[in-house]
N, C-alpha and C positions, 0 to 999 in steps of 0.2 A: 681442111674444112671439111665436118660429116656432116653427109648426106641423110634424113630420116627420112626413111619410106612408111606413110601410115594410110589408115583408110580413113575413107569416110562413113561419119557414123551414125550423122542426120543431117537431113536438107531442109533449113524453115525458110518461107517464103514471107519474106517480112514487110516487103507491099511488093504489086503488081511487075517492079523489073529490080529489087532486091532479093537477092538472097545471101543466107550464111548457110556454108558449108562447114560443118564442124567434124574435126577430127578426133583419131582415138591419139592420147599423149603418150608420143613413144619415151620408153624407162625412164631415160637422163636427160628428158628434154624441158628447160626451164627456159622462163621468162620472165618479165614484171608488165608493168601497167608501163602501157604506149607504146607497145616494141613493134615492130614491123617485123616481118621474117621475106626471106623470097618463098613464094610459093609457086612450083611446076608440075606440069604434066606429065605424063607416060610417054618414054624415048623422050625427053628434052635432054638426056646425055647419053646418046644410043651412039653417036657420030661420034669422031674427031673433037669437036669442038661440041661444047653446050648449045645447043638449037634456041638463042633468046627468045622467040616466036611464042614458047612454050612455057616460059619463066614469067612471072610480075613478081613486083614487090607491091607487097599486104601489108596492113595491119593486122596485129592481132584484138579481136574485139574481147576476147575475154579473161579472163585471169584466169591461173592455174587450179584452182580449189574448184573452180566450175568441170574441171576433169576433161574438158575438152578443148583443144585451139577452135577458136573460129576463124572463120575471113569470111567475110562481110562486104557482099560485092554487087554492083550495080550491072545489071546485063540486060542492053536495050536489044529490040527488035533485030536491027542492023546493028552488028557487031564485029566483033578481031575475031581470027584462026583462035585464038586463046578461051574467049568468051562462051564461041559457038563449042568449042569441045566442053569446056565446062559447064556449060546449060543444058550437056546431053549425059552428063554423068551421074551416077547414081548412086545410093549406102551402098557400101562395100568395095566400091572402086579405088585405086591405087592411087595416092598425089605426095610429093616428095616437098618440104620443108627445110631449108638450110640458111646460114648466114643472119640467126636472128639477133636484131639490136634494140635499143629504145633510145630515141633522140630528145624523149618529153615525157621523163617521168613525172608522178606530181611532187612538184618543190612543197615543201612545207618551211617555209621560210616567215612565218604569221603576219601573212598577205591575203587579199582579193583573192581571189581568182577567176580570171574572165577564159571560158572557151568560144572560137569562134572557129565557126566551120560552116561547109556549104555541102550539100545533100548527104550522099554517105560517109561524108568524112567523117560526120560523128561517130563510125564505128571506131574511131581511134582514142575517141574522149570516152568512150563505154568504161573503158575499164579503169579509169581515171578516176569518174563517180562512182562507179564500186569500193572499188579502193576509201576513198575518199568517205563513203558509210559506212564504212567497217570502221574506219580509224579517221578520224578530224581533226589528229595532232596537228597543232603549228600550222590551221590552214583556216583562216577567217571563216570566208566564205567562198563559195561557190556560184558563177551564174554563166550559165550554157546558153547562146544564141547559134539559132542556127538557120539559113536559108536553104530552102528549099521551092523550086517552080511549079513544082510534081502536087505540091499539097499533098502528100502522103509521105508524112513526116514518121521517122524511126526513133524507133525502141522507146514511143512515148510510154510504158510502163516503170522506166527507169528516170525520162527525162520529161520528170513530172515538176513541178514546186513543190516544195518540202520545209518548211517556215522551221519546221521544229527541229531540222536537220542544215539548218541553212543554207536551202538551193533553190536557186532559180532557174527553171529552163522558159526559154524563149523560141518557139518558130514564127517566122516570116517568108511570105511566100513570093516577094519583091524586093529588087536593090534598094529603093528609097528606104523604105522603111528599116531593110538592115543596115543602112549606112549611117542611118539618124539614131539609132541605136549603138551602133559603135560610138556612134561621138558622146551619147550620153556616157554611156560606160568608162570611154578614157580624161572623165573630169575626173578618174580614180587616177593619182599623178605616180602612185605608190603600188599598185594593181600589177602583176602580172597578166600578161595577154597570149595567151596559145592560139595559134592560127592553124588549119586544116583545110585543105581544099587544092585545088589546082596552082601552079604558079601563078597565072592570071590573078587567080582569088585573093593568092598572099601578098601579091607583088601592093593588089588592091588597098588592099588592109592593112599593109602596113604604111601605103602614104598618108589611109585620112590619120593613123594611130601615131604617124610621125606629125602630119600638121595641127593636131591637137596637142602636139607636145610629153610624148610619151618617149623616154629615152628608151634605144632600141635594144638596151642590156634588160628592159623588160619585156621585150618580147620574143617567144618561143614557139617556133618552128619544127616541123614534124620534116627535119633536114639533114644531112650529116654536115659535121663539122664543114670540112673544108667548103660546103655550099653556102653556108649560114652569111658568110661578107658579101657574097654573090645580092643577098638579097636583102641587108644591114646595112651595108656602105656606102650607100648611093646620098648624092645630096642633094635636098631636099632643095638648096637656094639655086641651084644648077634650070 
């Protein structure tokens, strides 16, 4: 396993609670849209065993041509040791990335794509939307739906409806409006439904989609293959 040590080159305050850390790209580090990586702080591998409290599984919110690895995360006032350290890091500090993989690349199957996310989960979808804007081949259209009760919606410069690009973006701040809209979108039985958020959020979305008759094969999760069956194989008739 190769560990890439790199430096923070910029810190962007997206909202009062959300920051994006832009990291220098190591020479042979590559990724695709929808990728996640292991993001680690200094000292994580100083002992005999990795210090897991200094490692997090994070989505990469940028594309390679942006020339920075973007890590976008919510840091609340009361937060973990990892987030406390991260909050105090500055431009020039070193961090590590390793074991990078994409579970949710943009599928180009001539279908409508629906991006369902909660809060900062939108960071996973930012590269998919940018990739689609650059090359719309074999994607009918994209509709993004994000719920964030804070109302500090993320990446509104990119997530704004663009009819000429066949892209629609919706933000809602409550669960009722969100799930009502999911039901509306699920009238498209042939669409692809990407879901990103907490495990509880994912399970609730799958339940709603399955109740609306969406085939599990049409639901795309940011989960490793071995985890997919846990989320997609439950029987709604029980």
